[in-house]
C-alpha positions as CSV (number, residue, x, y, z in Angstrom):
1,M,-11.5,48.6,12.3
2,A,-9.3,51.7,12.2
3,S,-11.2,55.0,11.9
4,K,-10.8,56.7,8.5
5,N,-8.2,59.4,8.0
6,L,-9.0,62.9,7.1
7,L,-8.0,64.6,3.9
8,G,-4.9,66.7,4.5
9,V,-5.3,70.2,3.0
10,D,-2.3,72.5,3.2
11,I,-3.2,75.9,1.8
12,G,0.1,77.7,1.4
13,S,0.8,81.2,0.1
14,H,1.6,80.0,-3.4
15,T,0.5,76.3,-3.6
16,I,-2.2,74.1,-2.3
17,K,-1.2,70.5,-1.4
18,V,-3.8,67.8,-0.8
19,V,-3.1,64.3,0.5
20,E,-5.4,61.3,1.1
21,I,-4.1,58.3,2.9
22,S,-5.4,55.1,4.4
23,Q,-3.9,54.1,7.8
24,T,-4.2,50.7,9.5
25,K,-2.1,49.1,12.3
26,K,0.0,47.4,9.6
27,N,0.3,49.9,6.8
28,V,0.0,53.6,5.8
29,E,-0.9,53.9,2.1
30,L,-1.0,57.1,-0.1
31,L,-4.3,56.9,-2.0
32,R,-4.2,60.3,-3.8
33,F,-2.0,63.4,-4.0
34,G,-2.4,66.7,-5.8
35,V,-0.9,70.2,-6.0
36,A,-2.3,73.4,-7.4
37,E,-0.4,76.6,-8.0
38,L,-1.9,79.9,-6.8
39,P,-1.3,83.4,-8.3
40,S,1.3,85.4,-6.3
41,D,-1.3,87.8,-5.2
42,A,-4.0,85.3,-4.1
43,I,-2.8,85.1,-0.5
44,V,-0.7,87.9,0.9
45,D,0.8,87.9,4.4
46,G,-1.5,85.1,5.3
47,A,-4.6,86.9,4.2
48,F,-6.9,85.6,1.5
49,V,-6.8,88.6,-0.9
50,N,-8.4,86.7,-3.8
51,F,-10.8,84.3,-2.1
52,P,-12.7,83.0,-5.2
53,V,-9.4,82.0,-6.9
54,V,-8.2,80.0,-3.9
55,V,-11.6,78.2,-3.7
56,E,-11.6,77.5,-7.5
57,R,-8.0,76.2,-7.5
58,L,-8.8,73.9,-4.6
59,R,-12.1,72.7,-6.2
60,E,-10.3,72.0,-9.5
61,L,-7.5,70.1,-7.7
62,L,-10.0,67.9,-5.9
63,R,-11.8,67.2,-9.1
64,K,-8.7,66.5,-11.2
65,H,-7.3,63.9,-8.8
66,K,-10.6,62.4,-7.9
67,F,-10.4,62.8,-4.1
68,K,-13.2,60.9,-2.4
69,Q,-12.9,61.9,1.2
70,K,-14.7,65.2,2.1
71,R,-13.8,65.6,5.8
72,C,-10.5,67.4,6.1
73,A,-7.8,68.8,8.4
74,L,-6.3,72.2,7.8
75,A,-3.3,74.1,9.2
76,I,-2.3,77.7,9.9
77,S,0.9,79.4,10.7
78,G,2.7,82.8,10.7
79,T,1.5,85.9,12.5
80,A,-2.0,84.3,13.0
81,V,-0.6,81.9,15.5
82,I,1.2,82.3,18.8
83,V,2.9,79.2,20.3
84,K,4.4,79.5,23.8
85,K,6.0,76.9,26.0
86,I,5.2,78.0,29.6
87,S,5.6,76.6,33.1
88,L,2.5,76.4,35.3
89,P,1.7,75.0,38.8
90,Q,0.7,71.4,38.8
91,M,-3.1,71.1,38.2
92,T,-5.6,68.7,36.8
93,E,-6.7,68.7,33.1
94,D,-10.1,70.2,34.1
95,E,-8.4,73.0,36.2
96,L,-6.0,73.7,33.2
97,Q,-9.0,74.1,30.8
98,E,-10.7,76.4,33.3
99,S,-7.6,78.7,33.7
100,V,-6.4,78.6,30.1
101,Q,-8.1,81.8,29.0
102,W,-6.6,83.8,31.9
103,E,-3.1,82.3,31.4
104,A,-3.3,83.0,27.6
105,E,-4.0,86.7,28.2
106,Q,-0.6,87.1,29.9
107,Y,1.3,85.6,26.9
108,I,-0.4,86.6,23.7
109,P,-0.5,90.1,22.0
110,F,-4.0,89.7,20.7
111,D,-7.4,90.5,22.3
112,I,-8.4,87.2,23.9
113,K,-11.9,87.6,22.3
114,D,-10.3,87.4,18.8
115,V,-8.5,84.1,19.3
116,N,-9.1,80.4,19.9
117,V,-6.8,79.0,22.6
118,D,-5.7,75.4,23.3
119,V,-3.1,73.8,25.6
120,E,-1.2,70.6,25.7
121,V,0.8,69.3,28.7
122,L,4.3,68.4,27.6
123,N,6.1,67.3,30.9
124,Q,5.0,66.9,34.5
125,H,7.4,67.8,37.3
126,P,5.4,66.6,40.4
127,G,8.4,66.9,42.8
128,Q,8.6,70.6,41.9
129,G,4.9,71.2,41.8
130,Q,5.2,72.4,38.2
131,M,4.4,71.2,34.6
132,D,5.5,72.4,31.2
133,V,2.6,73.4,28.9
134,L,2.4,74.3,25.3
135,L,0.0,77.2,24.8
136,V,-1.4,77.8,21.3
137,A,-3.5,80.8,20.3
138,A,-4.8,81.3,16.8
139,K,-6.8,84.2,15.3
140,K,-10.4,83.4,14.7
141,Q,-10.6,85.4,11.5
142,V,-7.8,83.3,9.9
143,I,-9.3,80.1,11.1
144,N,-12.7,81.2,9.7
145,D,-11.1,82.1,6.3
146,H,-9.5,78.6,5.9
147,V,-12.7,76.9,6.9
148,A,-14.7,79.0,4.5
149,V,-12.4,78.2,1.6
150,A,-12.6,74.4,2.3
151,R,-16.4,74.5,2.6
152,D,-16.9,76.5,-0.6
153,A,-14.7,73.9,-2.4
154,G,-17.0,71.2,-1.2
155,L,-15.1,69.9,1.8
156,S,-16.1,69.5,5.5
157,P,-13.4,70.8,7.8
158,T,-13.1,68.8,11.0
159,V,-9.6,69.6,12.4
160,M,-7.6,72.8,12.5
161,D,-3.9,72.3,13.4
162,V,-0.7,74.3,13.4
163,T,1.8,73.9,10.5
164,T,4.8,73.3,12.8
165,F,3.1,70.4,14.5
166,T,1.7,68.8,11.4
167,A,5.1,68.7,9.8
168,Q,6.3,67.0,13.0
169,N,3.6,64.3,12.6
170,C,5.0,63.6,9.1
171,L,8.6,63.5,10.4
172,E,7.8,61.0,13.2
173,L,5.9,58.7,10.9
174,N,8.9,58.5,8.6
175,Y,11.9,58.8,10.9
176,G,10.7,57.9,14.4
177,N,10.5,59.8,17.7
178,F,14.2,60.5,18.2
179,P,14.6,59.1,21.8
180,N,17.5,60.6,23.7
181,E,18.1,63.1,20.8
182,V,17.6,66.7,20.0
183,V,16.7,67.5,16.4
184,A,15.5,70.5,14.6
185,L,12.7,70.3,12.0
186,V,12.7,73.2,9.6
187,N,9.7,73.5,7.3
188,I,10.6,76.1,4.6
189,G,7.5,77.5,3.0
190,A,7.1,80.3,0.5
191,S,6.3,83.0,3.0
192,S,7.5,81.6,6.3
193,I,10.0,79.1,7.9
194,N,8.5,77.0,10.7
195,L,11.2,75.8,13.2
196,N,10.4,73.1,15.7
197,V,13.2,71.8,18.0
198,L,12.4,68.3,19.4
199,A,14.0,66.8,22.5
200,D,13.2,63.2,23.1
201,G,10.3,63.6,20.6
202,T,8.8,66.5,22.5
203,T,8.7,70.1,21.4
204,A,11.4,72.1,23.3
205,F,11.3,75.3,21.1
206,T,9.3,76.7,18.2
207,R,9.5,79.8,16.1
208,D,7.9,81.0,12.9
209,I,10.3,83.1,10.8
210,L,8.2,85.4,8.7
211,V,10.2,85.1,5.5
212,G,10.4,82.2,3.1
213,S,11.7,80.9,-0.2
214,S,9.5,83.3,-2.2
215,V,12.0,86.1,-1.5
216,I,14.4,84.2,-3.9
217,T,11.7,84.4,-6.6
218,E,11.1,88.1,-5.9
219,E,14.8,88.8,-6.3
220,I,15.0,86.9,-9.6
221,Q,11.8,88.7,-10.7
222,K,13.3,92.2,-10.0
223,R,16.8,91.4,-11.3
224,F,15.6,90.1,-14.7
225,N,12.3,91.9,-15.0
226,L,10.3,88.7,-15.3
227,P,6.7,87.7,-14.5
228,W,6.3,85.8,-11.2
229,D,5.7,82.4,-12.8
230,E,8.8,82.6,-15.0
231,A,10.9,83.8,-12.1
232,E,9.7,80.8,-10.1
233,R,10.7,78.5,-12.9
234,Y,14.1,80.0,-13.1
235,K,14.5,79.4,-9.4
236,T,13.8,75.7,-9.6
237,R,15.6,74.8,-12.8
238,T,19.0,73.2,-12.9
239,P,21.8,75.1,-14.7
240,D,21.5,72.9,-17.8
241,Q,17.8,73.8,-18.1
242,L,18.5,77.6,-18.3
243,P,19.0,79.4,-21.6
244,N,22.8,79.8,-21.2
245,Q,25.7,79.3,-18.7
246,S,26.1,83.1,-18.1
247,L,22.5,83.3,-16.9
248,A,22.9,80.1,-14.8
249,R,25.9,81.6,-13.0
250,E,24.0,84.9,-12.3
251,I,21.0,82.9,-11.0
252,K,23.2,80.8,-8.8
253,K,25.0,83.8,-7.3
254,L,21.7,85.6,-6.6
255,V,20.1,82.5,-5.0
256,K,23.1,82.0,-2.8
257,R,23.0,85.6,-1.6
258,V,19.3,85.5,-0.7
259,S,19.7,82.0,0.8
260,D,22.4,83.3,3.0
261,T,19.9,85.9,4.4
262,L,17.4,83.1,5.1
263,A,20.1,80.9,6.7
264,T,21.1,83.9,8.9
265,E,17.5,84.2,10.3
266,L,17.4,80.5,11.0
267,Q,20.8,80.6,12.7
268,R,19.7,83.5,15.0
269,S,16.7,81.4,16.1
270,L,18.8,78.4,16.9
271,D,21.4,80.6,18.7
272,F,18.5,82.0,20.8
273,F,17.4,78.4,21.6
274,A,21.0,77.4,22.6
275,A,21.4,80.5,24.8
276,T,18.1,79.9,26.7
277,T,18.3,76.1,27.0
278,A,20.8,74.2,29.0
279,N,22.2,70.8,28.0
280,M,20.4,70.5,24.7
281,Q,22.8,70.1,21.7
282,I,21.1,69.8,18.3
283,A,22.3,66.6,16.6
284,K,20.6,66.9,13.2
285,V,18.5,69.2,11.1
286,Y,15.6,67.9,9.0
287,L,14.4,70.1,6.1
288,S,10.9,70.0,4.6
289,G,8.6,72.2,2.5
290,G,9.0,73.7,-0.9
291,G,12.2,75.5,0.0
292,A,13.9,72.2,0.7
293,M,13.7,71.4,-3.0
294,N,16.1,74.2,-3.8
295,P,19.7,72.7,-3.7
296,E,21.4,76.0,-3.3
297,L,19.3,77.0,-0.3
298,V,19.7,73.6,1.3
299,S,23.5,73.8,0.8
300,V,23.8,77.3,2.3
301,I,21.7,76.3,5.3
302,S,23.7,73.1,5.9
303,D,27.0,75.1,5.7
304,R,25.8,77.9,7.9
305,L,24.4,75.6,10.7
306,A,27.4,73.2,10.5
307,L,25.1,70.3,11.4
308,P,24.2,67.1,9.7
309,T,21.2,68.0,7.4
310,E,18.7,65.8,5.7
311,I,15.8,66.5,3.4
312,V,12.6,64.9,4.7
313,N,11.0,62.3,2.4
314,P,7.3,62.6,3.4
315,F,6.5,59.2,1.9
316,Q,9.5,57.2,3.2
317,N,7.3,54.9,5.3
318,I,4.2,55.2,3.2
319,T,3.1,52.7,0.6
320,I,2.2,54.5,-2.7
321,N,-0.7,53.3,-4.7
322,P,0.4,53.7,-8.4
323,K,-3.1,53.2,-9.6
324,F,-4.3,56.5,-8.3
325,V,-1.1,58.5,-7.6
326,D,0.9,60.4,-10.3
327,L,4.4,59.2,-9.5
328,E,6.1,61.9,-11.6
329,L,4.1,64.6,-9.8
330,L,5.1,63.1,-6.5
331,R,8.7,63.0,-7.4
332,H,8.7,66.6,-8.7
333,H,7.3,68.0,-5.5
334,A,9.5,65.8,-3.2
335,A,9.6,67.4,0.3
336,Q,6.9,69.9,-0.3
337,P,3.8,68.0,1.0
338,A,5.2,67.3,4.5
339,V,2.5,69.4,6.2
340,A,-0.3,67.9,4.1
341,V,0.9,64.4,5.0
342,G,0.9,65.4,8.7
343,L,-2.6,66.6,8.3
344,A,-3.7,63.5,6.5
345,L,-2.6,61.4,9.4
346,R,-5.3,62.9,11.5
347,R,-8.4,60.8,12.2
348,Q,-12.1,61.6,12.0
349,D,-12.5,60.8,15.7
350,E,-9.9,63.4,16.7
351,Q,-10.8,66.9,17.8
């Protein structure tokens, strides 16, 4: 019998997404799905400013959608995480684990005592006596905060992952491993954009861009002197849902201008990848996250990058159980739960 999957809990800066799935060799089924909005000042720059509110919103979400599983997987990103692809001399797994702390000190800007460090071997080059390794360092304080929120909400955290790689899990389940291809996965969150360039299904380049789709909301808020929640609604409404056409045109112009700034940051990262990597031409861009639900932002990114662009459907290869899942809620949030789905694919027997 397949081991039971963990609950995928993605605590973003403005929303919490939770996914529960059942996975067997024959089928992956969505059992439950829920989203909870957070006040704009609950999590700021990755820090839990209003801890009790985050806990309460998560607890309410779990209760409302009747989640049964308690063991969960969590993810972190942004300034709390450093991901480096490095080249090391060929060594055994045991030798790598012994030397990882010393290697990490050379590449991370944090005090080694303040972080948890992990490594994953990407490629072996025995003929050259080298191997490519992915080094990940995460601040203990941020990990502890996420764990504390989950525990206070009644959950049992088992796995801590990195947002970039959990979105990749979701992409691979629904779109395959991209053999002989180079693709870019861009997860657009409210406060950051996670970029992961995959070559033959293996990470070739990652970067967290520390600005996200919430800057669009902030600009609408300032321009029209609106509360945050109302500015957020203006951002996501179609022109025919706004009070008048004049306002719709102004909103569209503003969104396009801010989206152009975000697209520029993304383009710079991809230009850097192209300049530092030989013989790797990106064939396609996949967009996920809440920002991927904004048509204007998607259009600007697609035009700027001049590459085929597709919005990820996190449930493309997942059977949906209509008995427990609110289909309208699922449709409304579209590409937003990619990270939560990636987390929900983790198993209880994984560390």
